[in-house]
C-alpha positions as CSV (number, residue, x, y, z in Angstrom):
1,E,109.2,35.4,172.3
2,V,111.0,38.6,171.7
3,E,109.4,40.3,174.6
4,S,110.3,37.2,177.2
5,D,113.2,37.8,175.7
6,I,113.7,41.4,176.9
7,L,112.5,40.6,180.3
8,R,114.6,38.1,180.6
9,R,117.2,40.6,179.9
10,V,116.3,42.7,181.9
11,R,115.6,40.8,185.2
12,T,119.3,39.6,184.9
13,L,120.4,43.0,185.0
14,L,118.4,43.6,188.1
15,R,119.8,40.4,189.9
16,E,123.9,42.4,189.1
17,L,122.3,45.1,191.5
18,D,121.7,42.8,193.7
19,G,125.4,41.2,193.4
20,H,124.2,38.1,191.6
21,H,126.9,38.4,189.5
22,P,126.5,36.8,186.0
23,A,128.4,33.9,185.9
24,C,130.8,34.8,183.0
25,Q,132.9,37.4,184.8
26,C,133.9,39.0,181.1
27,D,129.8,39.9,180.8
28,R,130.0,42.0,184.3
29,G,129.0,45.8,183.4
30,M,128.1,44.7,179.9
31,L,124.5,43.7,180.2
32,R,123.0,47.2,180.1
33,W,125.3,47.6,177.0
34,T,123.8,44.3,175.0
35,L,120.1,45.2,175.7
36,H,120.2,48.9,174.3
37,K,122.5,47.4,171.0
38,K,119.9,44.1,170.9
39,I,117.1,47.7,170.2
40,D,119.4,49.1,168.1
41,Q,119.5,46.1,165.8
42,N,115.1,46.5,165.8
43,P,114.5,49.8,166.4
44,S,110.7,48.5,166.4
45,N,111.1,46.5,169.8
46,S,112.1,50.0,171.4
47,S,108.0,50.0,172.8
48,V,108.7,46.7,174.1
49,L,111.7,47.4,176.7
50,V,109.7,50.8,177.1
51,R,106.3,49.1,178.6
52,I,108.5,46.5,180.6
53,L,110.5,49.2,181.8
54,V,107.2,51.1,183.4
55,K,106.0,47.5,184.8
56,E,109.4,47.1,186.5
57,L,109.5,50.7,188.2
58,E,105.6,50.5,189.2
59,R,106.5,46.8,190.5
60,A,110.1,48.5,192.2
61,E,107.4,51.4,193.5
62,R,105.3,49.3,195.5
63,G,107.9,46.8,196.8
64,D,110.0,48.9,198.3
65,F,113.1,48.1,196.2
66,R,114.4,51.4,195.5
67,H,117.9,50.9,194.7
68,Y,116.0,49.7,191.3
69,I,114.1,53.1,191.0
70,I,117.5,55.1,189.2
71,P,119.0,52.5,187.0
72,L,115.9,51.5,185.6
73,L,114.9,55.1,185.0
74,H,118.6,55.6,183.4
75,T,117.6,52.8,181.1
76,L,114.4,53.5,180.1
77,M,114.9,57.8,178.9
78,Y,118.1,56.5,177.1
79,T,115.6,54.4,174.9
80,L,112.7,56.9,175.0
81,I,115.3,59.0,173.5
82,K,117.0,56.9,170.7
83,A,113.5,55.2,169.7
84,P,112.3,56.0,166.3
85,C,108.4,55.9,168.0
86,I,106.7,56.5,171.0
87,S,102.6,56.4,171.8
88,D,101.7,59.2,174.2
89,E,99.7,57.1,176.1
90,L,103.5,55.0,177.0
91,C,104.9,58.9,177.8
92,S,101.9,59.7,179.6
93,R,102.8,56.7,182.5
94,V,106.7,57.4,182.3
95,Y,105.8,61.1,183.2
96,D,103.5,59.8,185.7
97,F,105.8,58.0,187.2
98,C,108.3,61.0,187.5
99,K,106.2,62.8,188.6
100,K,105.4,60.7,191.9
101,L,109.2,60.5,192.4
102,L,109.0,64.0,193.7
103,T,107.8,62.8,197.3
104,L,110.3,61.0,197.4
105,P,113.9,62.4,198.9
106,K,117.2,63.3,197.3
107,P,118.2,62.4,194.9
108,F,114.6,60.2,194.0
109,C,113.2,63.8,193.4
110,T,116.1,65.5,191.8
111,I,116.2,62.9,188.8
112,G,112.5,62.8,189.2
113,L,112.0,66.6,188.4
114,D,114.5,66.9,186.0
115,Y,113.2,63.7,183.4
116,A,109.8,65.2,184.0
117,V,110.2,68.4,182.6
118,R,112.2,66.6,179.3
119,L,108.8,64.4,178.9
120,K,106.8,67.4,178.7
121,M,108.9,69.1,176.0
122,E,109.0,64.8,174.3
123,R,105.1,64.6,174.5
124,T,104.3,68.5,172.7
125,A,106.9,67.9,170.5
126,P,108.2,64.1,170.2
127,G,111.7,63.5,168.7
128,M,112.8,67.3,170.4
129,L,114.9,65.5,173.2
130,Y,117.3,63.6,170.4
131,Q,117.0,66.4,168.5
132,R,118.9,68.7,170.9
133,M,120.9,65.7,171.5
134,V,122.6,65.8,168.3
135,I,122.6,69.3,167.8
136,S,125.0,69.6,171.0
137,E,126.8,67.3,170.5
138,Q,127.9,68.0,167.1
139,S,128.0,71.6,167.5
140,L,125.9,71.9,164.1
141,K,125.1,75.7,163.4
142,S,120.9,76.3,164.8
143,D,119.9,79.9,165.7
144,P,116.6,78.2,167.6
145,Y,119.2,75.8,170.5
146,P,123.0,77.5,169.7
147,Y,123.9,75.0,172.6
148,Q,127.6,73.3,171.9
149,E,129.4,70.4,174.0
150,K,132.6,68.5,173.6
151,I,134.2,66.0,175.5
152,F,137.7,65.9,176.2
153,I,139.0,62.7,177.5
154,F,141.9,63.2,179.3
155,A,144.8,60.4,180.6
156,D,148.1,61.1,182.3
157,P,150.8,59.2,179.8
158,E,152.7,58.2,182.8
159,L,150.1,56.2,184.5
160,L,148.6,54.4,181.6
161,S,150.4,52.6,179.0
162,E,151.4,53.7,175.5
163,A,148.8,50.9,174.6
164,I,146.5,52.3,176.2
165,C,146.5,55.5,175.1
166,N,147.1,54.2,171.4
167,A,144.1,52.2,171.4
168,L,141.8,54.7,173.4
169,V,142.8,57.2,170.0
170,T,142.1,54.7,167.3
171,D,138.7,54.3,169.2
172,T,138.2,58.3,169.4
173,E,138.9,59.1,165.8
174,A,137.4,56.2,164.3
175,A,133.8,56.9,166.4
176,Q,134.2,60.6,164.7
177,V,134.9,58.7,160.6
178,S,131.4,58.4,159.3
179,Q,129.9,61.4,161.2
180,S,129.8,64.7,158.7
181,P,127.1,67.4,159.1
182,R,125.2,66.3,156.4
183,A,125.0,62.9,157.5
184,C,123.7,64.3,161.8
185,M,121.2,66.9,159.7
186,C,119.8,63.7,158.0
187,Y,119.6,61.8,160.8
188,V,117.4,65.0,162.6
189,I,115.4,65.2,159.9
190,I,114.5,61.5,160.1
191,H,114.1,61.0,163.5
192,T,112.2,63.8,163.7
193,M,109.6,63.2,160.6
194,Q,108.9,59.4,162.5
195,A,108.9,60.5,165.9
196,A,106.1,62.9,165.1
197,L,104.3,60.7,162.3
198,G,104.5,57.2,163.8
199,E,104.1,54.0,160.4
200,G,102.8,57.0,157.8
201,C,106.7,58.3,157.6
202,D,107.8,56.6,154.5
203,V,111.6,56.3,156.0
204,S,113.2,54.7,152.8
205,G,112.0,57.3,150.4
206,L,112.8,60.4,152.9
207,K,116.5,58.8,152.9
208,A,116.3,58.5,149.3
209,R,114.8,62.3,148.9
210,L,117.7,63.4,151.4
211,Q,120.7,61.4,149.9
212,D,119.8,63.2,146.5
213,M,119.1,66.7,147.4
214,P,122.7,68.9,147.4
215,T,123.8,69.8,151.7
216,S,122.4,73.7,150.5
217,N,119.0,72.0,150.6
218,V,119.6,69.9,153.5
219,E,120.3,72.7,155.9
220,H,117.5,74.2,154.5
221,W,114.5,71.6,155.8
222,F,117.0,71.0,158.7
223,R,116.2,74.6,159.9
224,Q,112.6,74.4,159.4
225,V,113.2,71.1,160.9
226,V,114.4,72.3,164.2
227,A,112.5,76.0,164.3
228,A,109.1,73.4,164.2
229,V,110.3,71.6,166.9
230,E,111.6,74.0,169.4
231,C,108.3,76.5,168.3
232,A,106.7,74.1,169.7
233,G,108.2,72.9,172.6
234,N,108.4,76.2,174.1
235,E,104.8,77.4,173.4
236,A,102.9,76.8,176.5
237,S,99.3,76.3,174.6
238,A,101.3,73.7,172.1
239,D,99.5,70.7,170.5
240,R,100.9,67.2,170.1
241,G,98.2,67.5,166.9
242,Q,99.5,71.1,165.5
243,H,102.5,69.9,166.0
244,A,102.5,66.7,163.2
245,A,100.2,68.6,161.2
246,R,103.1,71.1,160.7
247,L,105.7,68.7,160.3
248,E,103.8,66.3,158.1
249,K,103.4,69.8,155.8
250,I,106.9,70.1,155.9
251,Y,107.1,66.1,155.0
252,H,105.2,65.9,151.5
253,T,107.1,69.1,150.7
254,I,110.5,67.3,150.4
255,L,109.2,63.9,148.8
256,S,106.5,66.6,146.4
257,S,109.5,65.9,143.6
258,L,109.5,61.9,144.3
259,P,107.3,59.9,142.0
260,A,103.7,58.8,143.2
261,G,103.7,54.8,144.1
262,D,102.4,52.2,145.9
263,A,105.7,51.0,148.3
264,P,105.3,50.1,151.5
265,L,106.1,51.9,154.1
266,G,108.7,49.2,155.6
267,G,107.4,49.7,159.3
268,L,109.9,51.8,161.8
269,Q,113.2,51.7,161.2
270,G,114.7,54.4,163.6
271,A,118.0,56.8,162.5
272,P,120.9,55.8,164.2
273,L,122.3,58.1,167.8
274,P,125.8,59.6,166.1
275,N,128.9,59.7,168.3
276,P,129.6,62.4,170.8
277,N,132.5,64.7,169.8
278,I,134.7,63.8,171.6
279,S,138.8,64.4,171.5
280,F,141.7,63.0,173.8
281,H,144.5,64.7,175.0
282,L,147.0,63.2,177.0
283,W,148.1,65.2,179.9
284,T,151.4,66.5,179.4
285,E,151.5,70.7,180.6
286,D,149.7,72.0,183.6
287,D,147.9,74.8,182.1
288,Q,146.6,72.3,179.2
289,L,143.2,71.8,180.5
290,W,142.5,75.4,180.5
291,K,144.0,76.1,177.1
292,E,141.4,73.8,176.3
293,L,138.6,75.5,176.9
294,V,139.9,78.7,175.9
295,L,140.2,77.1,172.5
296,F,137.1,75.0,172.7
297,I,135.0,79.0,173.5
298,R,136.5,80.5,171.0
299,P,135.2,80.4,166.9
300,L,137.8,77.9,164.9
301,S,137.1,80.2,161.9
302,Q,138.3,83.4,164.7
303,S,141.6,81.3,165.0
304,C,145.0,82.4,164.5
305,E,147.4,80.2,162.7
306,P,148.8,77.1,164.7
307,D,152.1,78.0,165.3
308,C,151.0,81.5,166.7
309,L,148.6,79.4,169.0
310,S,150.3,78.5,171.8
311,Q,153.0,81.8,172.2
312,D,149.2,83.5,172.2
313,L,148.0,81.5,175.1
314,D,151.3,82.4,177.0
315,N,150.7,86.1,176.4
316,F,147.3,86.1,177.6
317,E,148.5,84.3,180.8
318,I,151.1,86.9,181.4
319,Q,148.5,90.1,180.4
320,D,146.9,88.1,183.1
321,I,149.3,88.1,185.7
322,I,149.9,92.1,185.4
323,S,146.1,92.5,185.8
324,D,146.5,90.6,189.2
325,C,146.5,94.0,191.4
326,E,145.4,93.9,195.1
327,C,143.8,97.5,194.5
328,C,141.8,96.3,191.6
329,E,138.0,97.0,192.8
330,Q,136.2,95.3,190.1
331,T,137.3,92.0,188.1
332,R,136.6,92.3,184.9
333,F,138.2,91.3,181.1
334,S,140.6,93.9,180.0
335,V,139.4,95.5,176.4
336,L,142.4,96.0,174.5
337,S,142.8,99.9,173.1
338,T,143.7,100.4,170.2
339,D,144.6,104.4,170.0
340,S,148.3,104.8,170.0
341,G,148.0,107.7,171.7
342,I,150.3,109.8,169.2
343,E,148.2,112.6,167.1
344,R,149.7,111.5,163.5
345,D,147.8,108.1,164.3
346,L,144.2,110.3,164.6
347,P,141.7,109.0,162.3
348,T,141.5,111.6,159.3
349,A,138.1,113.7,159.9
350,A,135.9,111.8,157.3
351,E,136.7,108.8,159.9
352,E,136.5,110.7,163.0
353,P,133.8,109.2,165.3
354,L,131.0,111.5,166.9
355,A,132.2,112.9,169.9
356,P,130.9,111.8,172.9
357,F,131.7,115.5,174.6
358,S,130.4,118.8,174.3
359,T,132.3,121.8,172.2
360,E,133.5,123.3,175.4
361,T,134.9,120.1,176.7
362,D,136.7,119.2,173.0
363,Q,138.2,122.6,173.8
364,S,140.1,122.0,176.8
365,R,140.9,118.0,175.9
366,L,144.8,117.8,175.9
367,Q,146.8,118.4,172.8
368,R,148.9,115.1,171.7
369,K,152.7,115.5,170.6
370,G,154.1,113.9,168.2
371,G,156.2,111.3,168.9
372,I,157.3,107.6,167.8
373,K,155.1,104.8,167.8
374,K,155.3,102.0,169.6
375,K,155.8,98.5,168.1
376,P,152.5,96.3,169.3
377,S,153.1,94.8,172.3
378,P,153.2,90.5,172.7
379,L,150.8,91.1,175.9
380,E,148.1,92.7,172.4
381,S,147.4,89.2,171.8
382,V,144.7,88.7,173.9
383,A,142.7,90.5,171.7
384,F,142.2,87.2,170.0
385,L,140.0,85.9,173.5
386,Q,138.4,89.3,173.0
387,A,137.6,88.4,168.6
388,G,136.3,84.9,170.3
389,C,133.6,86.3,172.7
390,N,131.7,87.9,169.5
391,G,129.2,84.8,169.2
392,P,125.5,84.3,169.8
393,G,124.3,85.0,173.9
394,V,127.9,86.8,174.5
395,K,128.2,91.0,174.6
396,P,130.4,93.2,172.8
397,P,133.8,93.5,174.1
398,A,134.7,97.1,174.3
399,K,131.2,99.9,174.7
400,P,131.5,103.2,172.7
401,Q,131.5,106.0,175.0
402,R,128.2,107.6,175.6
403,R,126.7,111.2,175.8
404,R,126.3,112.6,179.2
405,G,123.2,113.1,180.6
406,I,121.9,109.9,178.7
407,P,121.5,106.5,180.5
408,P,123.8,103.5,178.8
409,E,122.1,100.8,177.4
410,P,121.6,97.7,179.4
411,A,124.5,95.0,178.7
412,A,122.6,91.5,177.4
413,P,123.4,88.6,179.8
414,L,126.5,86.2,179.3
415,Q,125.0,82.8,178.4
416,R,126.3,79.5,178.5
417,L,125.9,77.9,175.3
418,H,129.0,75.8,175.7
419,T,129.3,72.7,178.2
420,A,132.7,70.6,178.3
421,R,132.6,67.6,179.3
422,I,136.1,66.2,181.3
423,V,136.4,62.4,181.5
424,L,139.1,61.8,183.4
425,L,140.8,58.3,183.2
426,G,143.3,56.7,185.6
427,D,143.7,56.0,189.3
428,D,143.3,58.9,192.1
429,R,146.8,60.0,191.4
430,I,145.1,61.9,187.5
431,L,142.5,62.8,190.3
432,G,145.1,64.5,192.3
433,R,146.5,65.9,189.6
434,L,142.5,67.6,188.6
435,A,142.2,69.1,192.2
436,Q,145.4,71.2,190.7
437,A,144.3,72.4,187.8
438,Y,140.6,73.1,189.2
439,H,141.8,75.2,191.9
440,S,144.5,77.0,189.1
441,L,141.5,77.6,186.8
442,R,139.1,79.1,190.1
443,K,142.5,81.0,191.4
444,R,142.3,82.5,187.2
445,E,138.9,83.0,186.8
446,T,138.5,84.9,189.7
447,R,141.0,87.4,188.6
448,R,139.8,87.1,185.1
449,V,136.4,85.7,184.4
450,F,136.5,84.9,181.2
451,L,135.5,81.2,181.0
452,T,132.4,81.0,183.9
453,P,129.9,82.8,182.2
454,R,130.2,81.3,179.2
455,L,131.3,77.7,179.5
456,N,128.4,74.6,181.7
457,L,132.1,72.8,183.1
458,Q,131.3,69.3,184.1
459,F,133.6,66.2,185.5
460,Y,133.6,62.4,184.8
461,Y,135.4,59.9,186.0
462,I,136.8,56.4,184.2
463,P,139.1,54.4,186.8
464,V,141.4,52.3,184.5
465,M,144.2,50.7,186.6
466,M,148.0,49.4,185.8
467,G,150.0,46.7,187.7
468,Q,151.6,47.8,190.8
469,P,152.3,51.5,190.9
470,N,155.9,53.3,192.5
471,T,154.5,56.0,194.8
472,L,155.6,57.1,198.0
473,A,153.3,55.4,200.8
474,V,154.2,54.8,204.9
475,T,154.9,50.8,204.5
476,D,155.3,50.3,208.0
477,H,151.7,51.9,209.2
478,P,149.8,49.0,209.7
479,A,146.2,49.5,208.4
480,T,148.0,50.7,204.8
481,G,148.6,47.7,203.5
482,Q,148.6,47.3,200.2
483,E,148.1,51.0,198.8
484,N,144.8,51.6,197.0
485,L,144.6,53.6,194.3
486,C,141.2,53.6,193.0
487,E,139.7,54.8,196.7
488,V,137.3,57.6,195.3
489,A,136.7,54.7,192.3
490,G,135.6,52.6,195.5
491,Y,133.3,54.9,196.8
492,L,131.3,56.2,194.1
493,G,130.6,52.8,193.7
494,R,129.5,52.5,197.2
495,A,127.7,55.2,196.8
496,D,126.0,54.8,193.0
497,P,125.8,50.9,192.5
498,W,124.5,52.2,189.1
499,Y,127.9,53.5,188.7
500,E,129.5,50.7,189.9
501,S,127.9,48.6,187.1
502,N,128.7,50.8,184.3
503,I,131.5,52.2,185.0
504,N,133.8,50.2,187.8
505,T,133.6,47.6,185.6
506,L,136.0,49.2,183.1
507,C,138.9,49.5,185.5
508,H,140.3,46.7,184.2
509,M,138.3,46.1,181.2
510,I,140.4,49.0,179.3
511,P,143.7,47.2,180.0
512,K,142.5,43.8,178.6
513,L,141.0,45.3,175.3
514,A,144.2,47.4,174.4
515,T,145.9,44.8,174.8
516,M,144.4,42.4,173.1
517,P,145.2,40.6,169.7
518,S,143.9,42.5,166.5
519,S,141.2,40.7,165.1
520,P,137.8,41.4,163.7
521,S,136.3,40.5,167.0
522,K,138.5,43.1,168.7
523,H,136.9,45.9,166.9
524,L,133.9,45.2,166.9
525,V,134.1,44.9,170.9
526,T,136.1,48.0,171.2
527,D,135.1,50.4,168.4
528,L,131.6,49.9,170.3
529,F,131.7,49.4,173.8
530,I,134.2,51.8,175.2
531,T,133.0,54.3,173.2
532,D,129.5,53.8,174.2
533,V,129.9,53.8,177.8
534,I,131.7,56.6,177.9
535,A,129.1,58.3,175.6
536,Y,125.9,56.9,178.2
537,Y,128.0,57.9,181.2
538,V,128.6,61.8,179.9
539,R,124.6,61.9,178.6
540,M,123.5,60.1,182.0
541,G,125.3,61.2,184.6
542,F,124.3,64.4,185.7
543,Q,124.3,64.0,189.6
544,P,127.8,65.3,191.3
545,V,129.2,64.0,194.0
546,C,131.1,66.9,195.7
547,F,134.6,66.1,197.0
548,Q,136.5,68.7,199.5
549,V,139.9,69.9,197.8
550,Y,142.2,70.3,200.5
551,A,145.3,72.7,201.2
552,V,148.5,72.5,202.3
553,K,151.1,74.5,203.3
554,I,154.4,72.9,203.7
555,F,157.7,74.7,205.7
556,F,161.1,73.6,205.0
557,N,164.5,72.9,207.5
558,D,165.7,75.2,205.3
559,P,164.5,78.6,206.6
560,A,165.9,80.4,203.2
561,Q,163.4,78.2,201.4
562,E,160.2,79.9,200.9
563,P,157.0,78.0,202.0
564,A,155.6,75.6,199.0
565,E,152.0,75.8,198.6
566,D,149.7,73.3,196.9
567,V,146.4,71.0,197.2
568,F,145.1,67.3,197.3
569,L,142.2,65.6,196.8
570,T,142.2,62.1,198.1
571,E,145.7,61.5,200.9
572,L,148.4,62.8,202.0
573,C,151.1,60.9,203.5
574,T,154.5,61.5,205.7
575,Q,157.7,59.4,206.5
576,V,160.5,60.2,208.2
577,Q,163.3,61.1,205.9
578,E,166.2,59.1,205.9
579,S,170.2,60.9,207.7
580,I,172.7,62.2,205.5
581,S,175.7,63.6,207.0
582,H,177.6,61.1,209.2
583,R,177.7,63.0,212.2
584,E,173.2,63.3,211.3
585,L,173.2,59.8,210.9
586,S,175.3,58.6,214.3
587,M,173.2,61.4,216.3
588,T,169.9,59.4,214.5
589,K,170.8,56.0,215.9
590,K,171.7,57.6,219.4
591,K,168.2,58.2,219.9
592,M,167.0,55.7,218.8
593,T,168.3,53.4,220.7
594,L,167.1,55.7,223.7
595,D,163.1,56.4,222.6
596,G,162.3,54.2,219.6
597,P,162.3,54.5,215.6
598,G,160.7,58.2,214.5
599,I,160.7,61.6,215.1
600,D,159.4,63.6,218.3
601,L,155.7,65.4,216.6
602,T,153.7,67.9,217.7
603,V,150.3,68.2,216.0
604,T,147.5,70.3,216.4
605,Y,144.2,70.1,215.5
606,R,140.3,71.0,215.4
607,K,138.5,68.0,216.8
608,V,135.0,67.5,214.7
609,V,132.8,67.1,216.9
610,V,129.2,66.5,216.7
611,S,127.5,70.0,217.5
612,D,130.4,71.3,214.7
613,R,131.9,73.9,217.7
614,A,135.6,74.1,217.3
615,K,138.1,72.2,219.7
616,E,141.2,72.7,220.1
617,L,143.5,70.1,220.7
618,A,146.8,69.6,220.9
619,M,149.4,66.5,221.6
620,S,152.9,65.5,221.5
621,L,154.3,61.9,219.8
622,R,156.8,59.6,218.6
623,S,156.1,58.6,215.2
624,T,157.6,57.4,211.9
625,G,154.5,58.5,209.5
626,L,150.6,59.3,209.3
627,V,148.1,58.8,206.6
628,M,145.4,61.7,206.4
629,K,143.0,60.2,203.5
630,A,140.0,62.4,202.7
631,I,138.2,59.5,201.3
632,P,136.3,57.8,203.7
633,A,136.3,53.8,204.1
634,D,131.9,54.4,204.4
635,E,129.4,56.0,202.3
636,A,127.8,57.2,205.5
637,E,131.0,58.6,206.7
638,D,131.3,62.2,206.4
639,L,132.9,63.1,203.0
640,M,133.9,66.9,204.8
641,C,136.6,66.1,206.9
642,L,140.1,64.0,206.9
643,N,140.8,60.4,208.7
644,V,144.5,60.7,210.3
645,N,145.9,57.3,211.3
646,I,149.2,58.5,212.7
647,T,151.9,55.3,214.1
648,E,152.6,56.6,217.3
649,I,155.5,55.1,218.9
650,V,154.8,53.3,222.1
651,R,158.3,53.1,224.7
652,I,157.6,49.6,227.0
653,N,159.8,49.3,230.2
654,N,159.7,45.8,231.6
655,L,162.1,43.6,233.4
656,S,163.9,42.4,230.3
657,G,164.7,46.1,229.2
658,R,162.6,48.4,227.3
659,S,161.2,48.1,224.3
660,F,158.6,49.6,222.0
661,S,155.6,48.8,220.0
662,A,153.7,51.1,217.4
663,V,149.9,51.9,218.6
664,A,147.3,53.6,215.7
665,N,146.1,56.5,216.4
666,R,143.0,58.1,215.0
667,L,141.7,61.3,214.8
668,K,139.0,63.4,212.4
669,T,140.0,66.8,212.4
670,R,139.1,69.1,209.0
671,N,142.3,72.1,210.6
672,I,145.6,70.4,211.6
673,K,148.7,70.9,211.7
674,I,152.2,69.1,212.3
675,R,155.6,70.2,212.9
676,S,159.0,68.1,213.8
677,T,160.4,69.5,217.4
678,E,164.0,68.0,216.7
679,Q,163.9,69.2,213.7
680,R,164.5,66.4,211.6
681,P,163.1,67.0,208.3
682,F,160.5,63.8,206.7
683,T,158.8,63.6,203.4
684,V,155.7,64.6,202.0
685,C,153.8,63.1,199.3
686,L,150.7,64.1,198.1
687,D,147.5,62.1,196.5
688,K,149.6,59.0,196.2
689,D,151.7,60.8,193.1
690,S,155.5,60.2,193.6
691,R,156.0,62.8,191.4
692,R,154.1,65.3,193.8
693,A,156.9,64.6,196.8
694,Y,158.5,67.0,198.9
695,R,161.6,66.6,201.0
696,N,163.3,68.2,204.1
697,V,160.1,69.0,205.1
698,I,159.8,70.3,209.2
699,S,156.4,71.4,209.5
700,V,152.8,71.2,207.1
701,E,149.1,72.9,208.2
702,V,146.6,71.4,206.3
703,S,142.7,72.9,205.6
704,P,140.0,72.9,203.9
705,C,141.0,74.9,200.3
706,L,139.0,77.7,200.1
707,E,137.2,79.4,197.1
708,P,139.6,82.0,195.7
709,S,136.2,83.9,194.7
710,Y,135.3,83.5,198.1
711,C,139.0,85.2,199.4
712,L,138.8,87.7,197.0
713,Q,135.4,88.9,198.0
714,K,136.6,88.8,201.6
715,T,139.8,90.6,201.6
716,R,137.7,93.5,199.7
717,I,135.5,94.0,202.9
718,M,138.7,93.8,205.0
719,K,139.6,96.5,204.0
720,F,136.9,99.3,204.7
721,N,137.0,96.9,208.1
722,L,139.6,95.3,209.6
723,H,137.9,94.2,212.8
724,E,135.3,92.8,210.6
725,T,135.5,88.9,211.1
726,E,131.8,87.1,210.6
727,D,131.3,86.9,206.7
728,V,129.0,90.0,206.0
729,G,127.1,91.0,202.7
730,L,127.4,89.2,199.1
731,V,130.0,86.7,201.0
732,K,127.3,85.2,203.5
733,Y,125.8,83.8,199.9
734,M,129.4,82.9,198.4
735,P,130.1,79.5,198.4
736,K,133.4,79.3,200.9
737,S,135.2,76.0,200.2
738,L,136.3,74.1,197.4
739,L,134.7,71.6,196.2
740,L,135.6,69.0,193.0
741,P,132.0,67.7,191.3
742,I,132.4,64.3,190.2
743,N,129.3,62.9,188.0
744,T,127.8,60.0,188.1
745,F,124.3,58.4,187.4
746,A,122.7,58.9,191.1
747,G,125.0,60.8,193.3
748,I,124.5,59.8,196.6
749,I,122.0,57.4,197.5
750,Q,120.8,57.8,200.9
């Protein structure tokens, strides 16, 4: 009966992937969640679900139902990670299936390889996947596995209602209440013992023993268990039986103080998978993303007082600007000097460090004169970042001077021990802000590297819609109609059906749950559902879809005004700006009577052709506005080009007189320049966001945004060879365009 119920739920999940949605629309997007919750209530049924999912995967492969494979595989792996114990025979079947996926195209082979590597470790050291996930997500101190992860949820308070923001803050805070480090360490010990020993593990007795222990003892046994699992997982010749014997020895040592008895073991009970470390942020400052990432890398024990924190970050930004020097030949992290340069500030003879040079050098060195010690500059607060870099896997910021003729010691390579998972909540407008922040972060990292070698950055996107937006749009364009503020989510849903089923369904569900009246049933749904879906998304969604970021240079009709530079991700639209002065208004009316509405434009663009050869074209026309869309309407179309829709005004002469009609002029390009030939200004809006609108614009230039590190390296090469136009040396192997990766479950399924 249990098996038939689980099979029915799995088949319903597959029917939803085929477009057969459940009769009750409120169940859309909740089928996967209810299936896993049912197993969480009775962990002993995990093996039943895994066996059913393996059979369905094998059936999908035989019947060529490839769109079933990735959703079933993600569901299976999530169940396997949380399961208290899975037999080696069942793991072997899943492992063999993942190896079969290596013959398929991307993303099947990529996901199959990743899961095959994980399963190989899990078969050797059962419980390793659960243990690593809990250690990294909860930032538990562990020398064998020193990785840390954190989820940052960013929401724009001007795009989401106060009720939604408050509900999300409450849910994320409630998810962390019952998760102490001690409880998480106990979960790891219990799950690892049960995964290795199976039904021979007395879970009730182990829980009681750990509960009575002081925290120091729990930490000791946690370190012992982690060391045993990591040792087995990293050994090439490790054996599952030897690993089980090693853990059984630890298990009996922990239970040695319990009174002997013949109490029943109680079967498989399982340990809950704690919610990941989630923080919720209202995005109010432009550089807020960078500041949060810096604070995540820097250990809290070395933090300064909270009141000084913002000032320190601002001072670091000043130092960052000063270090942005054109003639700098090597990008490096500046080291703060503690030497004042004054003779009386030198250390005494007892404190004098060993001289790194010879006696002759010491005698000929410059003598210091007495002076006034300068007050420490606020720029010295950059030391707070250097202090935060002295963790495991990080090289010291300052190197001692060495003696002549002695080769320097090789610096230890930096390791990315931190993973920041950035989850964006909102519509296309918040993704436009993300593109701006990401471009700014890459420029900052090009000037002075700090985050890049230490941090693994992952982006996730959950669409949330709130009523009708008040954004600037070209209302008279026939193809625009009602503006779609979730074009990116729509594209990701078409490319990845599992994203459509699990994430796009939250678009209207989150506002609905946030505005529900307070009741026990409401808390049962929101506290579990929203947090669980976000956790599932960031844990299993590791296939990026890369979107091209476009750079735009905007020129104004006032020659004294400097051109503006910005970036956009989804859309750029223009419309004719209303005349202000009476004289301009009368001239505009006269012009419209003769030539029709709109303004005269000169459009120069590089046409996208199949051969990828550059073909420059130019045309002049009269238009009321245009829309450049970077997100294609079909996932089969090229994601790396702009679809430009220009509303052209065509004059028609007939017997009844002169008339005008609007014609849609469509073109594909990557580089385009638009200029008003009659010097009449127009308005430009980026990413459908009225806060990013520019007025009095006379000309616009759009091109793919270049990766800042590529630009810096190219500039350095051009210094030494002014006539070199081709990419040579290191530049040839560097990414040229700035791409924004957004993670989904499958990427783009071909």
